[in-house]
N, C-alpha and C positions, 0 to 999 in steps of 0.2 A: 266407695262403690255406690252406684245408683241402684235404688230399690226397684226391682222388677217383679211384678206379680206373675208367678208361675202356674198357679192353680187356685181354684175357688171350690171349697167344700162347704156346702150350705152357706152360712153367712161368713165363714172364716176364709180369709185370703192367705195363701202361702206364698211368701216372697223368696227371692234368692238369698236375702239376708237371714231368713228363718232357716233355710237349708244350711247355710254356712255356720250358723250357730249350732245346729245339731251335729254337723261334722266335727266341730271343735270339741264336742263332748265324747268323741270316740277315741279309742286308742290309736296310735300312729299307723299301725298296720291296716286297720279297718278304714281309717280316714283316707289313706292314699288311694283306695279303690274309688273314692268319690271326688277326687280332685280334678279329674278331666271332665270335659263336657259329656263324653260318652257315659261316664260313670254316674252322671246326674240325670240321665234320661229315665 
């Protein structure tokens, strides 16, 4: 997966890979809410 910067907060850049990593830490029920593009907005 290509790294894509989604947001910048101060000096910290948040990428799609950071979001995917956070989603993997959720339980399956919560994670499915964020699997679609709409859920990641």
